Each structure stands twice: as C-alpha cells, then as structure tokens.
C-alpha positions as CSV (number, residue, x, y, z in Angstrom):
1,M,-6.0,20.3,-40.2
2,R,-8.9,18.0,-39.4
3,S,-6.6,15.0,-38.8
4,S,-4.6,17.1,-36.3
5,L,-7.8,18.0,-34.4
6,V,-8.9,14.4,-34.3
7,L,-5.4,13.3,-33.1
8,A,-5.5,16.0,-30.3
9,V,-9.0,15.0,-29.2
10,T,-7.9,11.3,-29.1
11,V,-4.8,12.1,-27.0
12,V,-6.8,14.1,-24.5
13,A,-9.4,11.4,-24.3
14,L,-6.8,8.7,-23.6
15,F,-5.2,10.8,-20.8
16,T,-8.6,11.6,-19.3
17,A,-9.7,7.9,-19.4
18,G,-6.5,6.8,-17.7
19,S,-6.7,9.3,-14.8
20,A,-10.5,8.8,-14.4
21,S,-10.0,5.1,-13.5
22,A,-7.5,5.7,-10.7
23,A,-8.9,5.5,-7.2
24,D,-7.9,7.2,-3.9
25,H,-7.8,5.2,-0.7
26,E,-7.0,6.0,3.0
27,V,-5.2,4.0,5.7
28,K,-5.4,5.2,9.2
29,M,-2.5,4.9,11.8
30,L,-4.2,4.3,15.2
31,D,-3.3,3.6,18.8
32,K,-6.5,1.5,19.1
33,G,-8.6,0.1,16.3
34,A,-11.2,-2.6,15.6
35,T,-8.5,-5.3,15.6
36,G,-6.4,-4.2,18.6
37,I,-3.8,-1.7,19.6
38,M,-1.2,-0.1,17.4
39,V,-2.8,-0.8,14.0
40,F,-3.2,0.3,10.5
41,E,-6.8,0.4,9.4
42,P,-7.3,-1.3,7.1
43,A,-4.3,-3.5,7.4
44,L,-4.8,-5.0,4.0
45,V,-5.6,-2.9,0.9
46,K,-6.0,-4.4,-2.6
47,I,-5.8,-1.7,-5.3
48,A,-5.2,-1.3,-9.0
49,P,-2.0,0.0,-10.5
50,G,-2.2,3.8,-10.6
51,D,-4.3,4.1,-7.4
52,T,-3.2,6.3,-4.5
53,I,-3.2,5.7,-0.8
54,K,-3.1,8.4,1.8
55,F,-1.6,7.2,5.2
56,I,-3.1,9.3,7.9
57,P,-1.7,9.5,11.5
58,V,-5.0,9.7,13.4
59,S,-3.1,9.0,16.6
60,K,0.2,10.7,17.4
61,G,3.5,8.9,17.4
62,H,3.2,6.9,14.2
63,N,4.8,6.8,10.8
64,V,4.6,4.6,7.7
65,E,7.6,3.1,5.8
66,T,8.1,0.1,3.5
67,I,9.8,-3.0,4.7
68,P,13.0,-3.9,2.8
69,G,12.4,-7.1,0.8
70,M,8.6,-6.5,0.8
71,L,8.1,-4.4,-2.3
72,P,8.2,-5.2,-6.0
73,E,11.4,-4.9,-8.0
74,G,11.9,-1.3,-9.1
75,A,9.4,0.2,-6.6
76,T,10.5,3.2,-4.7
77,P,10.8,2.7,-0.9
78,L,8.7,4.9,1.3
79,S,9.8,6.4,4.6
80,G,7.4,8.9,6.2
81,K,8.2,11.0,9.3
82,I,6.5,10.6,12.7
83,N,3.0,12.3,12.7
84,E,3.2,13.0,8.9
85,A,0.5,12.1,6.5
86,V,1.9,10.5,3.4
87,T,0.3,10.1,0.0
88,V,1.7,7.4,-2.3
89,K,0.7,6.5,-5.9
90,F,1.3,2.8,-6.5
91,D,2.3,2.0,-10.2
92,K,4.1,-1.3,-9.9
93,Q,2.1,-4.6,-9.4
94,G,3.0,-6.7,-6.3
95,V,3.0,-6.9,-2.6
96,Y,4.2,-3.9,-0.5
97,G,4.7,-4.5,3.2
98,F,4.7,-1.5,5.5
99,K,5.3,-0.7,9.1
100,C,5.2,1.9,11.8
101,K,8.9,2.0,12.8
102,P,8.3,2.7,16.6
103,H,5.6,0.0,16.9
104,Y,6.9,-2.7,14.4
105,G,7.6,-5.3,17.0
106,M,4.1,-4.7,18.5
107,G,2.6,-5.8,15.1
108,M,1.8,-2.4,13.6
109,V,2.2,-3.5,10.0
110,G,0.1,-3.7,6.9
111,M,0.1,-4.7,3.3
112,V,-0.9,-3.2,0.0
113,V,-1.5,-5.6,-2.9
114,V,-1.3,-3.8,-6.2
115,G,-2.9,-5.8,-9.0
116,T,-1.3,-9.3,-9.1
117,P,1.0,-10.1,-6.1
118,V,3.9,-11.0,-8.3
119,N,6.5,-10.8,-5.5
120,Q,4.5,-12.7,-2.9
121,D,7.0,-15.5,-2.3
122,Q,9.8,-13.0,-1.8
123,A,7.7,-10.9,0.6
124,K,6.7,-13.9,2.6
125,A,10.4,-14.9,3.2
126,V,11.1,-11.6,5.1
127,K,11.5,-12.1,8.9
128,H,9.8,-9.7,11.3
129,P,10.2,-9.0,15.0
130,G,7.6,-9.9,17.7
131,K,4.0,-9.8,16.8
132,A,4.6,-8.5,13.2
133,N,5.2,-12.2,12.1
134,Q,1.7,-13.2,13.3
135,V,0.0,-10.2,11.6
136,F,1.8,-10.8,8.3
137,A,0.9,-14.5,8.4
138,T,-2.8,-13.5,8.7
139,L,-2.5,-10.9,5.9
140,F,-0.9,-13.4,3.5
141,T,-3.7,-15.9,4.3
142,D,-6.2,-13.2,3.5
143,V,-4.5,-12.4,0.2
144,Q,-4.5,-16.1,-0.8
145,V,-8.2,-16.5,0.1
146,A,-9.1,-13.3,-1.9
147,N,-7.1,-14.6,-5.0
148,K,-9.0,-17.9,-5.2
C-alpha cells in the first residue's frame, strides 16, 4: 500500500514539474510596428520545447500559417484564418517559418526557434517572394548570432 502511494505521488510530481516549466508567449500581427509595416512582433521568438505561442491579430486582415519547408520533420503545419487568434504548442525542436498569407510578399514573416535549430539549413534553402527574403536573411543572421 505504501509503495503504491509513493508511486502515485512520484507520478503526479513528474507531471507537475513538466507542465510548470512550459512558458506562454505572444506574437502580435500588426499593420504597423516598431520595425515597419505589416509585421509580426516579435518576428523572432526563441522558446523551449513544450512552450506555447499565441498569435494575436491586433490589426485586422492578418493570419498566421507555417511556410512549407520551414518546419521540423514531423511537425504539424499551421494555417490560421484571417482575424483569428491561434495558440500553438511547439514540441519539436527546430526552425519554424511563418507568414501572413495576404502580406507575405510585403515581408510579413517571422520565425520561431524551438530549442536547437536542427533544420536550419533546410529552412534557409526555401525561396520567398518580395521583401520576405530580406526579412528571413536578417532573422537567420539573428539566430546565428544568438547561438554563438
């Protein structure tokens, strides 16, 4: 009986410890932000596996969706609706590129790095329209600087 109680307490403690370490983050979708027009703020978010991000459409006319080729193997693609807040739990390590579909060519893109950017080379190889290429070049530079 006593060993069953100890086992039950241990299991509860392990589950509680795992959920207590997860963090919640927010990314805003904006017409105008600190870095320009049509932006995600922040555009680069570094988190731990198990953390959650809520993408919030502060300005109307925006959505969030992952970019094919810019997410770790086995990760579930994301495709939110226009003007819809979306909450995502990130469990797989790697680089996740995301965009606002209507404003992709204007450079409304961002990046989430979960743990180690294991798929960084694959994600860098993806081509983007218009200003999105420039924004991603800057974000990848910021990731490299942060990892040194």
